[in-house]
Structures are given as C-alpha cells and as structure tokens.
PDB file with one MODEL, atoms N, CA, C and O in Angstrom:
MODEL        1
ATOM      1  N   MET A   1       4.480  -7.729 -28.055  1.00  0.00           N
ATOM      2  CA  MET A   1       4.679  -7.304 -26.686  1.00  0.00           C
ATOM      3  C   MET A   1       5.190  -5.869 -26.684  1.00  0.00           C
ATOM      4  O   MET A   1       5.832  -5.430 -27.638  1.00  0.00           O
ATOM      5  N   SER A   2       4.903  -5.145 -25.613  1.00  0.00           N
ATOM      6  CA  SER A   2       5.278  -3.745 -25.508  1.00  0.00           C
ATOM      7  C   SER A   2       5.812  -3.477 -24.100  1.00  0.00           C
ATOM      8  O   SER A   2       5.283  -4.004 -23.122  1.00  0.00           O
ATOM      9  N   ALA A   3       6.856  -2.662 -24.002  1.00  0.00           N
ATOM     10  CA  ALA A   3       7.465  -2.376 -22.704  1.00  0.00           C
ATOM     11  C   ALA A   3       7.787  -0.892 -22.577  1.00  0.00           C
ATOM     12  O   ALA A   3       8.051  -0.212 -23.568  1.00  0.00           O
ATOM     13  N   ALA A   4       7.761  -0.396 -21.325  1.00  0.00           N
ATOM     14  CA  ALA A   4       8.029   1.020 -21.082  1.00  0.00           C
ATOM     15  C   ALA A   4       8.641   1.220 -19.707  1.00  0.00           C
ATOM     16  O   ALA A   4       8.439   0.421 -18.794  1.00  0.00           O
ATOM     17  N   ARG A   5       9.396   2.307 -19.581  1.00  0.00           N
ATOM     18  CA  ARG A   5       9.882   2.806 -18.292  1.00  0.00           C
ATOM     19  C   ARG A   5       9.036   4.035 -17.987  1.00  0.00           C
ATOM     20  O   ARG A   5       8.927   4.942 -18.813  1.00  0.00           O
ATOM     21  N   ILE A   6       8.443   4.061 -16.812  1.00  0.00           N
ATOM     22  CA  ILE A   6       7.499   5.113 -16.439  1.00  0.00           C
ATOM     23  C   ILE A   6       8.010   5.790 -15.165  1.00  0.00           C
ATOM     24  O   ILE A   6       8.308   5.118 -14.177  1.00  0.00           O
ATOM     25  N   VAL A   7       8.108   7.112 -15.192  1.00  0.00           N
ATOM     26  CA  VAL A   7       8.532   7.872 -14.020  1.00  0.00           C
ATOM     27  C   VAL A   7       7.402   8.824 -13.650  1.00  0.00           C
ATOM     28  O   VAL A   7       6.957   9.633 -14.464  1.00  0.00           O
ATOM     29  N   VAL A   8       6.944   8.709 -12.397  1.00  0.00           N
ATOM     30  CA  VAL A   8       5.832   9.523 -11.910  1.00  0.00           C
ATOM     31  C   VAL A   8       6.366  10.485 -10.859  1.00  0.00           C
ATOM     32  O   VAL A   8       6.990  10.065  -9.885  1.00  0.00           O
ATOM     33  N   THR A   9       6.118  11.781 -11.060  1.00  0.00           N
ATOM     34  CA  THR A   9       6.566  12.782 -10.099  1.00  0.00           C
ATOM     35  C   THR A   9       5.361  13.421  -9.425  1.00  0.00           C
ATOM     36  O   THR A   9       4.235  13.354  -9.919  1.00  0.00           O
ATOM     37  N   GLY A  10       5.630  14.041  -8.286  1.00  0.00           N
ATOM     38  CA  GLY A  10       4.594  14.682  -7.486  1.00  0.00           C
ATOM     39  C   GLY A  10       4.723  14.189  -6.055  1.00  0.00           C
ATOM     40  O   GLY A  10       5.812  13.824  -5.611  1.00  0.00           O
ATOM     41  N   ARG A  11       3.623  14.180  -5.346  1.00  0.00           N
ATOM     42  CA  ARG A  11       3.611  13.620  -3.981  1.00  0.00           C
ATOM     43  C   ARG A  11       3.119  12.186  -4.099  1.00  0.00           C
ATOM     44  O   ARG A  11       1.941  11.897  -3.887  1.00  0.00           O
ATOM     45  N   VAL A  12       4.045  11.291  -4.443  1.00  0.00           N
ATOM     46  CA  VAL A  12       3.667   9.913  -4.743  1.00  0.00           C
ATOM     47  C   VAL A  12       4.352   8.891  -3.834  1.00  0.00           C
ATOM     48  O   VAL A  12       4.185   7.687  -4.030  1.00  0.00           O
ATOM     49  N   GLN A  13       5.106   9.344  -2.860  1.00  0.00           N
ATOM     50  CA  GLN A  13       5.707   8.429  -1.896  1.00  0.00           C
ATOM     51  C   GLN A  13       5.016   8.594  -0.552  1.00  0.00           C
ATOM     52  O   GLN A  13       4.658   9.701  -0.151  1.00  0.00           O
ATOM     53  N   GLY A  14       4.837   7.473   0.134  1.00  0.00           N
ATOM     54  CA  GLY A  14       4.176   7.504   1.442  1.00  0.00           C
ATOM     55  C   GLY A  14       2.663   7.571   1.354  1.00  0.00           C
ATOM     56  O   GLY A  14       1.999   7.857   2.350  1.00  0.00           O
ATOM     57  N   VAL A  15       2.107   7.312   0.174  1.00  0.00           N
ATOM     58  CA  VAL A  15       0.649   7.394  -0.008  1.00  0.00           C
ATOM     59  C   VAL A  15       0.065   6.095  -0.589  1.00  0.00           C
ATOM     60  O   VAL A  15      -1.104   6.060  -0.972  1.00  0.00           O
ATOM     61  N   GLY A  16       0.869   5.041  -0.652  1.00  0.00           N
ATOM     62  CA  GLY A  16       0.400   3.765  -1.201  1.00  0.00           C
ATOM     63  C   GLY A  16       0.455   3.687  -2.714  1.00  0.00           C
ATOM     64  O   GLY A  16      -0.221   2.856  -3.319  1.00  0.00           O
ATOM     65  N   PHE A  17       1.251   4.545  -3.328  1.00  0.00           N
ATOM     66  CA  PHE A  17       1.275   4.605  -4.787  1.00  0.00           C
ATOM     67  C   PHE A  17       1.847   3.334  -5.420  1.00  0.00           C
ATOM     68  O   PHE A  17       1.309   2.851  -6.416  1.00  0.00           O
ATOM     69  N   ARG A  18       2.924   2.789  -4.858  1.00  0.00           N
ATOM     70  CA  ARG A  18       3.498   1.562  -5.428  1.00  0.00           C
ATOM     71  C   ARG A  18       2.494   0.409  -5.370  1.00  0.00           C
ATOM     72  O   ARG A  18       2.387  -0.370  -6.317  1.00  0.00           O
ATOM     73  N   HIS A  19       1.772   0.303  -4.277  1.00  0.00           N
ATOM     74  CA  HIS A  19       0.768  -0.762  -4.155  1.00  0.00           C
ATOM     75  C   HIS A  19      -0.372  -0.551  -5.144  1.00  0.00           C
ATOM     76  O   HIS A  19      -0.899  -1.509  -5.710  1.00  0.00           O
ATOM     77  N   PHE A  20      -0.745   0.701  -5.347  1.00  0.00           N
ATOM     78  CA  PHE A  20      -1.761   1.017  -6.353  1.00  0.00           C
ATOM     79  C   PHE A  20      -1.300   0.573  -7.738  1.00  0.00           C
ATOM     80  O   PHE A  20      -2.053  -0.079  -8.461  1.00  0.00           O
ATOM     81  N   VAL A  21      -0.067   0.921  -8.114  1.00  0.00           N
ATOM     82  CA  VAL A  21       0.472   0.546  -9.427  1.00  0.00           C
ATOM     83  C   VAL A  21       0.501  -0.973  -9.572  1.00  0.00           C
ATOM     84  O   VAL A  21       0.136  -1.503 -10.621  1.00  0.00           O
ATOM     85  N   ALA A  22       0.932  -1.673  -8.530  1.00  0.00           N
ATOM     86  CA  ALA A  22       0.985  -3.136  -8.584  1.00  0.00           C
ATOM     87  C   ALA A  22      -0.407  -3.727  -8.770  1.00  0.00           C
ATOM     88  O   ALA A  22      -0.575  -4.690  -9.519  1.00  0.00           O
ATOM     89  N   SER A  23      -1.403  -3.163  -8.100  1.00  0.00           N
ATOM     90  CA  SER A  23      -2.762  -3.712  -8.229  1.00  0.00           C
ATOM     91  C   SER A  23      -3.329  -3.497  -9.629  1.00  0.00           C
ATOM     92  O   SER A  23      -4.002  -4.384 -10.154  1.00  0.00           O
ATOM     93  N   ILE A  24      -3.076  -2.351 -10.244  1.00  0.00           N
ATOM     94  CA  ILE A  24      -3.592  -2.170 -11.601  1.00  0.00           C
ATOM     95  C   ILE A  24      -2.775  -2.986 -12.602  1.00  0.00           C
ATOM     96  O   ILE A  24      -3.304  -3.410 -13.630  1.00  0.00           O
ATOM     97  N   ALA A  25      -1.497  -3.207 -12.314  1.00  0.00           N
ATOM     98  CA  ALA A  25      -0.686  -4.064 -13.186  1.00  0.00           C
ATOM     99  C   ALA A  25      -1.273  -5.473 -13.220  1.00  0.00           C
ATOM    100  O   ALA A  25      -1.376  -6.085 -14.283  1.00  0.00           O
ATOM    101  N   ILE A  26      -1.651  -5.975 -12.068  1.00  0.00           N
ATOM    102  CA  ILE A  26      -2.251  -7.311 -11.999  1.00  0.00           C
ATOM    103  C   ILE A  26      -3.574  -7.336 -12.767  1.00  0.00           C
ATOM    104  O   ILE A  26      -3.846  -8.294 -13.490  1.00  0.00           O
ATOM    105  N   GLN A  27      -4.394  -6.303 -12.621  1.00  0.00           N
ATOM    106  CA  GLN A  27      -5.673  -6.223 -13.343  1.00  0.00           C
ATOM    107  C   GLN A  27      -5.473  -6.259 -14.852  1.00  0.00           C
ATOM    108  O   GLN A  27      -6.249  -6.891 -15.569  1.00  0.00           O
ATOM    109  N   PHE A  28      -4.433  -5.583 -15.336  1.00  0.00           N
ATOM    110  CA  PHE A  28      -4.195  -5.475 -16.775  1.00  0.00           C
ATOM    111  C   PHE A  28      -3.289  -6.584 -17.320  1.00  0.00           C
ATOM    112  O   PHE A  28      -3.060  -6.653 -18.527  1.00  0.00           O
ATOM    113  N   GLY A  29      -2.775  -7.448 -16.445  1.00  0.00           N
ATOM    114  CA  GLY A  29      -1.874  -8.494 -16.894  1.00  0.00           C
ATOM    115  C   GLY A  29      -0.515  -7.966 -17.308  1.00  0.00           C
ATOM    116  O   GLY A  29       0.117  -8.500 -18.219  1.00  0.00           O
ATOM    117  N   VAL A  30      -0.068  -6.914 -16.636  1.00  0.00           N
ATOM    118  CA  VAL A  30       1.215  -6.271 -16.929  1.00  0.00           C
ATOM    119  C   VAL A  30       2.283  -6.862 -16.010  1.00  0.00           C
ATOM    120  O   VAL A  30       2.043  -7.043 -14.816  1.00  0.00           O
ATOM    121  N   ALA A  31       3.441  -7.158 -16.552  1.00  0.00           N
ATOM    122  CA  ALA A  31       4.579  -7.656 -15.771  1.00  0.00           C
ATOM    123  C   ALA A  31       5.582  -6.521 -15.576  1.00  0.00           C
ATOM    124  O   ALA A  31       5.606  -5.564 -16.351  1.00  0.00           O
ATOM    125  N   GLY A  32       6.413  -6.636 -14.529  1.00  0.00           N
ATOM    126  CA  GLY A  32       7.438  -5.633 -14.304  1.00  0.00           C
ATOM    127  C   GLY A  32       7.665  -5.373 -12.834  1.00  0.00           C
ATOM    128  O   GLY A  32       7.508  -6.266 -12.002  1.00  0.00           O
ATOM    129  N   SER A  33       8.039  -4.133 -12.515  1.00  0.00           N
ATOM    130  CA  SER A  33       8.292  -3.758 -11.127  1.00  0.00           C
ATOM    131  C   SER A  33       8.107  -2.261 -10.938  1.00  0.00           C
ATOM    132  O   SER A  33       8.146  -1.486 -11.893  1.00  0.00           O
ATOM    133  N   VAL A  34       7.907  -1.875  -9.689  1.00  0.00           N
ATOM    134  CA  VAL A  34       7.739  -0.467  -9.334  1.00  0.00           C
ATOM    135  C   VAL A  34       8.535  -0.212  -8.058  1.00  0.00           C
ATOM    136  O   VAL A  34       8.579  -1.068  -7.175  1.00  0.00           O
ATOM    137  N   TRP A  35       9.173   0.970  -7.953  1.00  0.00           N
ATOM    138  CA  TRP A  35       9.959   1.290  -6.776  1.00  0.00           C
ATOM    139  C   TRP A  35       9.984   2.804  -6.570  1.00  0.00           C
ATOM    140  O   TRP A  35       9.756   3.583  -7.495  1.00  0.00           O
ATOM    141  N   ASN A  36      10.269   3.194  -5.320  1.00  0.00           N
ATOM    142  CA  ASN A  36      10.484   4.599  -4.997  1.00  0.00           C
ATOM    143  C   ASN A  36      11.892   4.979  -5.421  1.00  0.00           C
ATOM    144  O   ASN A  36      12.819   4.174  -5.334  1.00  0.00           O
ATOM    145  N   ARG A  37      12.041   6.218  -5.883  1.00  0.00           N
ATOM    146  CA  ARG A  37      13.366   6.743  -6.196  1.00  0.00           C
ATOM    147  C   ARG A  37      13.797   7.671  -5.075  1.00  0.00           C
ATOM    148  O   ARG A  37      12.959   8.238  -4.373  1.00  0.00           O
ATOM    149  N   SER A  38      15.074   7.823  -4.910  1.00  0.00           N
ATOM    150  CA  SER A  38      15.588   8.676  -3.825  1.00  0.00           C
ATOM    151  C   SER A  38      15.257  10.157  -4.047  1.00  0.00           C
ATOM    152  O   SER A  38      15.339  10.951  -3.110  1.00  0.00           O
ATOM    153  N   ASP A  39      14.885  10.534  -5.277  1.00  0.00           N
ATOM    154  CA  ASP A  39      14.533  11.927  -5.561  1.00  0.00           C
ATOM    155  C   ASP A  39      13.052  12.232  -5.305  1.00  0.00           C
ATOM    156  O   ASP A  39      12.603  13.343  -5.586  1.00  0.00           O
ATOM    157  N   GLY A  40      12.286  11.268  -4.779  1.00  0.00           N
ATOM    158  CA  GLY A  40      10.880  11.483  -4.458  1.00  0.00           C
ATOM    159  C   GLY A  40       9.916  10.992  -5.518  1.00  0.00           C
ATOM    160  O   GLY A  40       8.707  10.974  -5.285  1.00  0.00           O
ATOM    161  N   ALA A  41      10.415  10.598  -6.666  1.00  0.00           N
ATOM    162  CA  ALA A  41       9.560  10.065  -7.734  1.00  0.00           C
ATOM    163  C   ALA A  41       9.331   8.572  -7.519  1.00  0.00           C
ATOM    164  O   ALA A  41       9.961   7.950  -6.664  1.00  0.00           O
ATOM    165  N   VAL A  42       8.430   8.017  -8.299  1.00  0.00           N
ATOM    166  CA  VAL A  42       8.211   6.571  -8.354  1.00  0.00           C
ATOM    167  C   VAL A  42       8.502   6.139  -9.780  1.00  0.00           C
ATOM    168  O   VAL A  42       8.053   6.772 -10.736  1.00  0.00           O
ATOM    169  N   GLU A  43       9.263   5.051  -9.916  1.00  0.00           N
ATOM    170  CA  GLU A  43       9.631   4.554 -11.241  1.00  0.00           C
ATOM    171  C   GLU A  43       9.090   3.141 -11.421  1.00  0.00           C
ATOM    172  O   GLU A  43       8.985   2.365 -10.471  1.00  0.00           O
ATOM    173  N   CYS A  44       8.754   2.836 -12.652  1.00  0.00           N
ATOM    174  CA  CYS A  44       8.143   1.557 -12.967  1.00  0.00           C
ATOM    175  C   CYS A  44       8.661   1.068 -14.316  1.00  0.00           C
ATOM    176  O   CYS A  44       8.799   1.852 -15.254  1.00  0.00           O
ATOM    177  N   VAL A  45       8.943  -0.211 -14.409  1.00  0.00           N
ATOM    178  CA  VAL A  45       9.187  -0.858 -15.690  1.00  0.00           C
ATOM    179  C   VAL A  45       8.010  -1.787 -15.900  1.00  0.00           C
ATOM    180  O   VAL A  45       7.724  -2.638 -15.058  1.00  0.00           O
ATOM    181  N   ALA A  46       7.329  -1.628 -17.017  1.00  0.00           N
ATOM    182  CA  ALA A  46       6.117  -2.398 -17.276  1.00  0.00           C
ATOM    183  C   ALA A  46       6.147  -3.000 -18.668  1.00  0.00           C
ATOM    184  O   ALA A  46       6.641  -2.394 -19.619  1.00  0.00           O
ATOM    185  N   GLN A  47       5.611  -4.201 -18.764  1.00  0.00           N
ATOM    186  CA  GLN A  47       5.580  -4.912 -20.041  1.00  0.00           C
ATOM    187  C   GLN A  47       4.233  -5.602 -20.185  1.00  0.00           C
ATOM    188  O   GLN A  47       3.756  -6.263 -19.262  1.00  0.00           O
ATOM    189  N   ALA A  48       3.630  -5.440 -21.351  1.00  0.00           N
ATOM    190  CA  ALA A  48       2.315  -6.028 -21.621  1.00  0.00           C
ATOM    191  C   ALA A  48       2.343  -6.736 -22.970  1.00  0.00           C
ATOM    192  O   ALA A  48       3.171  -6.422 -23.826  1.00  0.00           O
ATOM    193  N   PRO A  49       1.429  -7.700 -23.157  1.00  0.00           N
ATOM    194  CA  PRO A  49       1.392  -8.427 -24.429  1.00  0.00           C
ATOM    195  C   PRO A  49       1.040  -7.535 -25.621  1.00  0.00           C
ATOM    196  O   PRO A  49       1.444  -7.815 -26.749  1.00  0.00           O
ATOM    197  N   GLU A  50       0.289  -6.461 -25.369  1.00  0.00           N
ATOM    198  CA  GLU A  50      -0.139  -5.565 -26.449  1.00  0.00           C
ATOM    199  C   GLU A  50       0.092  -4.111 -26.043  1.00  0.00           C
ATOM    200  O   GLU A  50      -0.016  -3.759 -24.868  1.00  0.00           O
ATOM    201  N   ALA A  51       0.409  -3.274 -27.026  1.00  0.00           N
ATOM    202  CA  ALA A  51       0.652  -1.854 -26.768  1.00  0.00           C
ATOM    203  C   ALA A  51      -0.586  -1.175 -26.179  1.00  0.00           C
ATOM    204  O   ALA A  51      -0.457  -0.304 -25.320  1.00  0.00           O
ATOM    205  N   GLU A  52      -1.770  -1.558 -26.626  1.00  0.00           N
ATOM    206  CA  GLU A  52      -3.009  -0.958 -26.112  1.00  0.00           C
ATOM    207  C   GLU A  52      -3.172  -1.221 -24.621  1.00  0.00           C
ATOM    208  O   GLU A  52      -3.615  -0.346 -23.877  1.00  0.00           O
ATOM    209  N   THR A  53      -2.815  -2.422 -24.187  1.00  0.00           N
ATOM    210  CA  THR A  53      -2.904  -2.764 -22.765  1.00  0.00           C
ATOM    211  C   THR A  53      -1.959  -1.890 -21.956  1.00  0.00           C
ATOM    212  O   THR A  53      -2.328  -1.392 -20.893  1.00  0.00           O
ATOM    213  N   LEU A  54      -0.752  -1.704 -22.450  1.00  0.00           N
ATOM    214  CA  LEU A  54       0.217  -0.856 -21.757  1.00  0.00           C
ATOM    215  C   LEU A  54      -0.268   0.593 -21.711  1.00  0.00           C
ATOM    216  O   LEU A  54      -0.113   1.265 -20.691  1.00  0.00           O
ATOM    217  N   ASP A  55      -0.853   1.078 -22.807  1.00  0.00           N
ATOM    218  CA  ASP A  55      -1.407   2.435 -22.837  1.00  0.00           C
ATOM    219  C   ASP A  55      -2.510   2.599 -21.795  1.00  0.00           C
ATOM    220  O   ASP A  55      -2.555   3.608 -21.092  1.00  0.00           O
ATOM    221  N   ASP A  56      -3.397   1.613 -21.693  1.00  0.00           N
ATOM    222  CA  ASP A  56      -4.479   1.668 -20.704  1.00  0.00           C
ATOM    223  C   ASP A  56      -3.928   1.650 -19.282  1.00  0.00           C
ATOM    224  O   ASP A  56      -4.438   2.348 -18.406  1.00  0.00           O
ATOM    225  N   PHE A  57      -2.889   0.852 -19.054  1.00  0.00           N
ATOM    226  CA  PHE A  57      -2.229   0.791 -17.753  1.00  0.00           C
ATOM    227  C   PHE A  57      -1.677   2.174 -17.376  1.00  0.00           C
ATOM    228  O   PHE A  57      -1.880   2.644 -16.256  1.00  0.00           O
ATOM    229  N   VAL A  58      -0.987   2.814 -18.307  1.00  0.00           N
ATOM    230  CA  VAL A  58      -0.409   4.141 -18.046  1.00  0.00           C
ATOM    231  C   VAL A  58      -1.512   5.157 -17.754  1.00  0.00           C
ATOM    232  O   VAL A  58      -1.354   5.990 -16.861  1.00  0.00           O
ATOM    233  N   LYS A  59      -2.605   5.106 -18.476  1.00  0.00           N
ATOM    234  CA  LYS A  59      -3.720   6.034 -18.218  1.00  0.00           C
ATOM    235  C   LYS A  59      -4.242   5.874 -16.800  1.00  0.00           C
ATOM    236  O   LYS A  59      -4.585   6.865 -16.156  1.00  0.00           O
ATOM    237  N   GLN A  60      -4.307   4.644 -16.302  1.00  0.00           N
ATOM    238  CA  GLN A  60      -4.814   4.399 -14.947  1.00  0.00           C
ATOM    239  C   GLN A  60      -3.870   4.947 -13.876  1.00  0.00           C
ATOM    240  O   GLN A  60      -4.308   5.301 -12.782  1.00  0.00           O
ATOM    241  N   ILE A  61      -2.585   5.017 -14.189  1.00  0.00           N
ATOM    242  CA  ILE A  61      -1.619   5.546 -13.219  1.00  0.00           C
ATOM    243  C   ILE A  61      -2.004   6.959 -12.789  1.00  0.00           C
ATOM    244  O   ILE A  61      -1.800   7.337 -11.636  1.00  0.00           O
ATOM    245  N   TRP A  62      -2.560   7.742 -13.718  1.00  0.00           N
ATOM    246  CA  TRP A  62      -2.963   9.122 -13.407  1.00  0.00           C
ATOM    247  C   TRP A  62      -4.025   9.188 -12.307  1.00  0.00           C
ATOM    248  O   TRP A  62      -4.193  10.240 -11.689  1.00  0.00           O
ATOM    249  N   SER A  63      -4.735   8.107 -12.050  1.00  0.00           N
ATOM    250  CA  SER A  63      -5.791   8.136 -11.029  1.00  0.00           C
ATOM    251  C   SER A  63      -5.292   7.644  -9.676  1.00  0.00           C
ATOM    252  O   SER A  63      -6.093   7.404  -8.772  1.00  0.00           O
ATOM    253  N   GLY A  64      -3.984   7.493  -9.527  1.00  0.00           N
ATOM    254  CA  GLY A  64      -3.406   6.978  -8.288  1.00  0.00           C
ATOM    255  C   GLY A  64      -3.506   7.942  -7.126  1.00  0.00           C
ATOM    256  O   GLY A  64      -3.877   9.104  -7.292  1.00  0.00           O
ATOM    257  N   PRO A  65      -3.166   7.439  -5.937  1.00  0.00           N
ATOM    258  CA  PRO A  65      -3.229   8.277  -4.730  1.00  0.00           C
ATOM    259  C   PRO A  65      -2.107   9.317  -4.712  1.00  0.00           C
ATOM    260  O   PRO A  65      -1.123   9.202  -5.443  1.00  0.00           O
ATOM    261  N   GLY A  66      -2.273  10.309  -3.881  1.00  0.00           N
ATOM    262  CA  GLY A  66      -1.282  11.377  -3.777  1.00  0.00           C
ATOM    263  C   GLY A  66      -1.580  12.487  -4.760  1.00  0.00           C
ATOM    264  O   GLY A  66      -2.730  12.707  -5.138  1.00  0.00           O
ATOM    265  N   ARG A  67      -0.530  13.186  -5.171  1.00  0.00           N
ATOM    266  CA  ARG A  67      -0.668  14.250  -6.161  1.00  0.00           C
ATOM    267  C   ARG A  67       0.310  13.957  -7.291  1.00  0.00           C
ATOM    268  O   ARG A  67       1.523  13.941  -7.082  1.00  0.00           O
ATOM    269  N   ILE A  68      -0.208  13.732  -8.457  1.00  0.00           N
ATOM    270  CA  ILE A  68       0.629  13.395  -9.601  1.00  0.00           C
ATOM    271  C   ILE A  68       0.855  14.656 -10.422  1.00  0.00           C
ATOM    272  O   ILE A  68      -0.091  15.275 -10.908  1.00  0.00           O
ATOM    273  N   ASP A  69       2.124  15.026 -10.571  1.00  0.00           N
ATOM    274  CA  ASP A  69       2.474  16.190 -11.380  1.00  0.00           C
ATOM    275  C   ASP A  69       2.779  15.803 -12.819  1.00  0.00           C
ATOM    276  O   ASP A  69       2.410  16.519 -13.750  1.00  0.00           O
ATOM    277  N   SER A  70       3.456  14.663 -13.005  1.00  0.00           N
ATOM    278  CA  SER A  70       3.768  14.217 -14.367  1.00  0.00           C
ATOM    279  C   SER A  70       3.947  12.701 -14.410  1.00  0.00           C
ATOM    280  O   SER A  70       4.311  12.062 -13.423  1.00  0.00           O
ATOM    281  N   VAL A  71       3.680  12.161 -15.582  1.00  0.00           N
ATOM    282  CA  VAL A  71       3.928  10.751 -15.862  1.00  0.00           C
ATOM    283  C   VAL A  71       4.721  10.710 -17.163  1.00  0.00           C
ATOM    284  O   VAL A  71       4.183  10.959 -18.242  1.00  0.00           O
ATOM    285  N   LYS A  72       6.002  10.392 -17.045  1.00  0.00           N
ATOM    286  CA  LYS A  72       6.882  10.347 -18.212  1.00  0.00           C
ATOM    287  C   LYS A  72       7.041   8.885 -18.635  1.00  0.00           C
ATOM    288  O   LYS A  72       7.393   8.029 -17.824  1.00  0.00           O
ATOM    289  N   VAL A  73       6.778   8.613 -19.909  1.00  0.00           N
ATOM    290  CA  VAL A  73       6.843   7.250 -20.427  1.00  0.00           C
ATOM    291  C   VAL A  73       7.881   7.186 -21.539  1.00  0.00           C
ATOM    292  O   VAL A  73       7.832   7.959 -22.496  1.00  0.00           O
ATOM    293  N   GLU A  74       8.817   6.259 -21.404  1.00  0.00           N
ATOM    294  CA  GLU A  74       9.837   6.039 -22.431  1.00  0.00           C
ATOM    295  C   GLU A  74       9.829   4.567 -22.818  1.00  0.00           C
ATOM    296  O   GLU A  74       9.633   3.702 -21.964  1.00  0.00           O
ATOM    297  N   PRO A  75      10.041   4.276 -24.101  1.00  0.00           N
ATOM    298  CA  PRO A  75      10.107   2.873 -24.523  1.00  0.00           C
ATOM    299  C   PRO A  75      11.235   2.140 -23.799  1.00  0.00           C
ATOM    300  O   PRO A  75      12.276   2.717 -23.488  1.00  0.00           O
ATOM    301  N   GLU A  76      11.004   0.885 -23.548  1.00  0.00           N
ATOM    302  CA  GLU A  76      11.988   0.043 -22.857  1.00  0.00           C
ATOM    303  C   GLU A  76      12.137  -1.249 -23.663  1.00  0.00           C
ATOM    304  O   GLU A  76      11.192  -1.700 -24.311  1.00  0.00           O
ATOM    305  N   GLN A  77      13.305  -1.823 -23.616  1.00  0.00           N
ATOM    306  CA  GLN A  77      13.509  -3.094 -24.308  1.00  0.00           C
ATOM    307  C   GLN A  77      12.720  -4.185 -23.596  1.00  0.00           C
ATOM    308  O   GLN A  77      12.723  -4.269 -22.368  1.00  0.00           O
ATOM    309  N   GLU A  78      12.053  -5.010 -24.376  1.00  0.00           N
ATOM    310  CA  GLU A  78      11.256  -6.091 -23.807  1.00  0.00           C
ATOM    311  C   GLU A  78      12.150  -7.137 -23.167  1.00  0.00           C
ATOM    312  O   GLU A  78      13.258  -7.404 -23.632  1.00  0.00           O
ATOM    313  N   ASP A  79      11.647  -7.720 -22.093  1.00  0.00           N
ATOM    314  CA  ASP A  79      12.369  -8.767 -21.376  1.00  0.00           C
ATOM    315  C   ASP A  79      11.457  -9.988 -21.272  1.00  0.00           C
ATOM    316  O   ASP A  79      10.549 -10.006 -20.441  1.00  0.00           O
ATOM    317  N   PRO A  80      11.683 -11.006 -22.099  1.00  0.00           N
ATOM    318  CA  PRO A  80      10.803 -12.177 -22.093  1.00  0.00           C
ATOM    319  C   PRO A  80      10.780 -12.931 -20.772  1.00  0.00           C
ATOM    320  O   PRO A  80       9.890 -13.755 -20.556  1.00  0.00           O
ATOM    321  N   SER A  81      11.739 -12.670 -19.878  1.00  0.00           N
ATOM    322  CA  SER A  81      11.758 -13.382 -18.602  1.00  0.00           C
ATOM    323  C   SER A  81      10.795 -12.771 -17.572  1.00  0.00           C
ATOM    324  O   SER A  81      10.531 -13.392 -16.542  1.00  0.00           O
ATOM    325  N   LEU A  82      10.269 -11.568 -17.833  1.00  0.00           N
ATOM    326  CA  LEU A  82       9.315 -10.953 -16.887  1.00  0.00           C
ATOM    327  C   LEU A  82       7.988 -11.702 -16.934  1.00  0.00           C
ATOM    328  O   LEU A  82       7.341 -11.792 -17.977  1.00  0.00           O
ATOM    329  N   MET A  83       7.598 -12.236 -15.775  1.00  0.00           N
ATOM    330  CA  MET A  83       6.364 -13.021 -15.728  1.00  0.00           C
ATOM    331  C   MET A  83       5.382 -12.497 -14.664  1.00  0.00           C
ATOM    332  O   MET A  83       4.217 -12.896 -14.655  1.00  0.00           O
ATOM    333  N   SER A  84       5.835 -11.619 -13.783  1.00  0.00           N
ATOM    334  CA  SER A  84       4.969 -11.133 -12.712  1.00  0.00           C
ATOM    335  C   SER A  84       5.264  -9.647 -12.479  1.00  0.00           C
ATOM    336  O   SER A  84       6.080  -9.046 -13.176  1.00  0.00           O
ATOM    337  N   PHE A  85       4.590  -9.076 -11.494  1.00  0.00           N
ATOM    338  CA  PHE A  85       4.805  -7.674 -11.144  1.00  0.00           C
ATOM    339  C   PHE A  85       5.171  -7.604  -9.674  1.00  0.00           C
ATOM    340  O   PHE A  85       4.472  -8.164  -8.830  1.00  0.00           O
ATOM    341  N   VAL A  86       6.263  -6.918  -9.362  1.00  0.00           N
ATOM    342  CA  VAL A  86       6.743  -6.857  -7.979  1.00  0.00           C
ATOM    343  C   VAL A  86       6.936  -5.399  -7.536  1.00  0.00           C
ATOM    344  O   VAL A  86       7.149  -4.501  -8.350  1.00  0.00           O
ATOM    345  N   ILE A  87       6.853  -5.206  -6.229  1.00  0.00           N
ATOM    346  CA  ILE A  87       7.111  -3.919  -5.609  1.00  0.00           C
ATOM    347  C   ILE A  87       8.519  -3.963  -5.053  1.00  0.00           C
ATOM    348  O   ILE A  87       8.846  -4.828  -4.240  1.00  0.00           O
ATOM    349  N   GLY A  88       9.352  -3.032  -5.489  1.00  0.00           N
ATOM    350  CA  GLY A  88      10.743  -2.997  -5.049  1.00  0.00           C
ATOM    351  C   GLY A  88      10.995  -1.918  -4.012  1.00  0.00           C
ATOM    352  O   GLY A  88      10.143  -1.070  -3.747  1.00  0.00           O
ATOM    353  N   ALA A  89      12.174  -1.970  -3.438  1.00  0.00           N
ATOM    354  CA  ALA A  89      12.602  -0.986  -2.433  1.00  0.00           C
ATOM    355  C   ALA A  89      13.115   0.269  -3.135  1.00  0.00           C
ATOM    356  O   ALA A  89      13.266   0.298  -4.356  1.00  0.00           O
ATOM    357  N   THR A  90      13.377   1.298  -2.343  1.00  0.00           N
ATOM    358  CA  THR A  90      13.900   2.552  -2.881  1.00  0.00           C
ATOM    359  C   THR A  90      15.259   2.328  -3.520  1.00  0.00           C
ATOM    360  O   THR A  90      16.112   1.611  -2.996  1.00  0.00           O
ATOM    361  N   ARG A  91      15.428   2.964  -4.668  1.00  0.00           N
ATOM    362  CA  ARG A  91      16.721   2.875  -5.385  1.00  0.00           C
ATOM    363  C   ARG A  91      17.322   4.264  -5.505  1.00  0.00           C
ATOM    364  O   ARG A  91      18.404   4.423  -6.070  1.00  0.00           O
TER     365      ARG A  91
ENDMDL
END
C-alpha cells in the first residue's frame, strides 16, 4: 500500500476541484479525503493499494479544473482504516 499528502496550488477553489479529485479517486480505487485550505490551496490525503496507482492518480490531478500552479506530493503514513474517499470542509 502507498499513501501521500498532496497540496495543489493555483486557482483551485470554487471551480469543482474537490469533486474532480473525489471522482478520479473513485476511478482509481484510492481512499482518503480532500479539502480546501484557508490559504486558497486544496489538500488531499490519498492511499492506494499500489504505488503505481497512486502515481497515476496524482498525474490525473494535473488535468483538473481551474488553474493548477503546483502539485506537491509528500509521503504519508498509511492508515489501514481508510476505506473510502470523502470531500471535507475548509480547514
């Protein structure tokens, strides 16, 4: 299993970006959550059964709505209790 914390900057709030991320997470079988940050970025914790699946998921994020300036990916500790993908509120 592989897990990551992903921070996307640019014009990514108010354009359906969280819903886009959730839909591709479901397509790829990725568990986790996505939320808006108070600084205008969108943050996501994602976990997949294989590192390749997580890599493909991150690549798809670049095709999201709005204007993406950067996608920063950092390793995250795996959480075996994550079973689905949810959209969270602003943090």
